[in-house]
C-alpha positions, -999 to +999 in steps of 0.1 A: -547-637+728-571-656+750-595-639+774-611-663+799-644-655+817-653-674+849-690-680+851-713-694+878-709-731+887-673-729+873-681-726+837-658-704+815-654-692+780-623-680+762-620-660+730-590-656+707-580-625+688-575-630+651-555-611+624-561-619+588-553-604+554-580-587+535-597-612+512-585-641+534-604-664+557-607-658+595-613-685+621-631-672+652-629-697+681-646-698+715-632-723+740-654-737+768-646-750+802-669-771+824-696-766+798-730-779+811-751-774+780-760-737+784-769-716+754-740-704+733-744-673+712-720-657+688-725-621+677-708-598+652-693-563+660-728-548+654-742-572+680-762-591+654-765-628+663-746-650+639-752-684+655-775-696+683-763-730+697-749-739+663-779-727+643-775-699+618-793-668+628-780-643+602-782-649+565-746-643+555-732-673+537-697-661+544-700-673+580-700-710+585-702-730+618-673-755+614-672-769+650-695-771+680-684-793+709-685-790+747-650-776+746-647-756+714-670-736+692-655-723+659-668-704+630-651-692+598-655-660+578-644-660+542-635-631+519-628-609+548-630-571+543-621-542+565-658-537+573-657-571+591-631-558+615-641-555+652-650-575+682-669-608+679-688-619+711-688-654+725-716-656+751-728-682+776-764-676+787-768-687+823-783-671+853-758-644+848-749-637+812-712-633+806-693-629+773-658-627+759-648-607+728-625-620+700-611-591+681-607-595+643-580-573+627-578-570+590-545-562+573-546-544+539-516-549+517-506-521+494-511-526+457-485-516+431-482-478+435-496-453+410-474-426+395-491-393+388-475-365+368-483-332+385-463-310+360-450-322+327-412-324+321-398-297+298-362-293+290-346-268+314-375-270+339-386-292+367-409-322+368-432-330+397-441-366+402-462-382+429-462-419+439-495-429+454-505-460+474-543-455+476-551-478+505-531-499+530-534-509+567-512-502+585-498-474+562-473-485+535-439-469+532-431-452+498-398-441+484-385-429+450-353-445+436-331-436+406-299-455+398-302-473+432-303-440+450-332-427+469-347-394+459-360-374+489-396-364+487-426-350+506-447-378+523-483-373+532-511-396+545-548-395+545-572-418+563-600-434+543-625-457+561-601-478+582-574-476+555-547-451+548-537-434+516-500-426+513-482-404+487-446-394+481-440-363+459-407-353+443-395-324+422-364-328+400-348-307+373-347-323+338-327-318+307-329-334+272-305-362+283-329-372+310-356-383+285-363-420+291-344-421+324-357-449+346-372-441+380-391-464+404-415-460+433-412-488+459-439-496+484-429-517+515-452-531+542-447-551+574-469-579+561-449-582+528-421-601+546-394-579+530-409-579+495-418-547+477-444-535+453-427-515+426-439-492+399-414-484+372-416-450+354-396-435+326-392-397+323-409-382+294-390-349+288-403-326+261-378-307+240-375-288+207-364-307+176-329-310+161-323-314+124-293-328+106-289-335+069-267-366+060-246-355+030-236-380+002-201-393-001-179-381-030-186-355-056-216-353-078-215-350-116-241-345-143-263-375-147-258-388-111-286-393-086-288-377-051-304-389-019-304-365+011-317-379+044-329-355+071-324-369+106-348-354+130-351-357+168-375-341+192-402-349+218-428-351+207-414-361+173-422-335+146-448-348+122-444-322+095-409-322+079-404-298+050-378-296+022-372-264+003-347-247-019-333-214-007-343-185-030-356-208-057-382-234-064-376-272-061-364-289-093-390-308-114-375-342-107-372-337-070-393-361-048-396-366-011-401-400+006-406-396+043-376-376+055-355-382+024-351-359-007-344-377-039-332-361-072-323-381-104-303-371-135-286-342-119-275-312-139-259-279-130-294-264-129-299-284-096-271-264-080-283-245-049-289-247-012-315-271+001-332-267+035-348-293+058-371-278+085-391-294+114-410-281+144-431-292+173-448-274+202-415-266+219-395-250+190-382-255+154-349-263+138-334-265+103-303-276+085-290-269+049-270-286+022-253-268-007-254-289-039-226-284-065-228-306-096-196-308-117-194-312-154-183-345-168-145-346-178-136-365-210-100-374-199-098-387-164-074-406-143-087-423-112-064-413-083-052-439-059-070-436-027-050-430+005-048-458+031-074-441+052-104-436+029-122-416+055-096-389+057-108-354+050-079-351+024-094-379+003-107-367-031-142-376-021-140-348+005-121-324-018-137-319-052-109-295-062-084-323-057-104-346-079-106-321-107-069-314-105-062-351-107-083-354-138-066-325-156-029-328-146-018-354-171-030-337-204-016-303-193+017-318-184+020-335-218+011-304-238+034-283-217+063-307-223+057-307-261+056-269-263+087-266-242+105-290-266+093-271-296+104-237-282+138-252-273+143-266-309+133-232-325+158-213-303+185-238-312+178-234-349+178-196-346+212-197-328+228-220-354+213-199-383+226-166-368+260-181-362+264-195-398+252-161-412+278-142-392+307-165-404+297-162-441+296-124-439+331-122-424+346-144-452+330-122-480+344-090-465+379-105-464+379-115-501+365-081-511+394-063-494+419-084-512+403-076-546+405-039-539+442-042-533+449-058-566+427-032-584+448-004-569+480-019-583+464-019-618+454+016-616+489+026-604+505+008-634+484+027-659+491+060-643+528+054-641+531+042-677+550+012-667+564-008-696+544-037-705+575-056-712+580-064-676+554-089-681+518-092-688+496-094-659+458-100-660+437-087-632+403-097-627+382-070-615 
């Protein structure tokens, strides 16, 4: 914008308004018309003389006289700050002193916003977050975004020595699943030409720990080794993870390495329930594992695994099925042999009884016949039968 000033004898001076970014360089120009060699003075907003006819009057190296001609007087100001903002006077000293003012405006771009946590995020509660742009001119526009959607907030402004502080505060409910969720605060400004200054933030949700013991696959027998891993989650992560044995002391050969419990050369004395515990400032949790060590079996048959080895019916998941598979064959053989022996004994008994019955029947028949003949002899003696009828011998 040019402001002309008509002076005596037709002389005139024009001043141009200037807008510059903070930290940039401003050019302040005074245009002259019909200049006759009068004195030209340039003053700052505090009415301190910067230059007198091209000669420096104020010791500020940021100001430089770059051009002094009968038509144009130009100075430069480097590293501009908001304190330099205001009206710069271009004056012609004639019989009547007249001047024109060139207004310097300083634009302050917003920096990347700052995120302040007003209340910490705890599972089941609310978190209060504030996005702050400490200084800008004109005021910046702030907004919160999550998953490309704006989160409505409360906006406030506060002036601070020619600049403005802007904040946008939100309150949102949080759960455990929100831990690590990405939010962003975006600052836009007319002088950014569509660009944005963005601050990214990830939710830090505090919650009580969870504990899960990873069990071994298959069954455990005497002499095997056991490694139990305790998987722990929580925020903050529990530092003190404890292994214990329910209602008993830990075995002598039990060692812990981080979150893992290791036992070698297992025996049935290791049987029991083992407990993994963890805690933080927001709660505690535990999980247990019951150890059952089986005796070694001398006769064993390895069962054929089913097509789906992860099925819950696989012997690895059913120790009883494994024991039955190892003992079924010897019992079946012994049972078959015993059944055969019993069957043979029964057959022999039947044959023996049958033969005995037949022999007894035959003896009784002959004995009856002998009694008949004996009766005839007795009758002959009693009747006095003549022996001339023939001699008969009887065998008694």
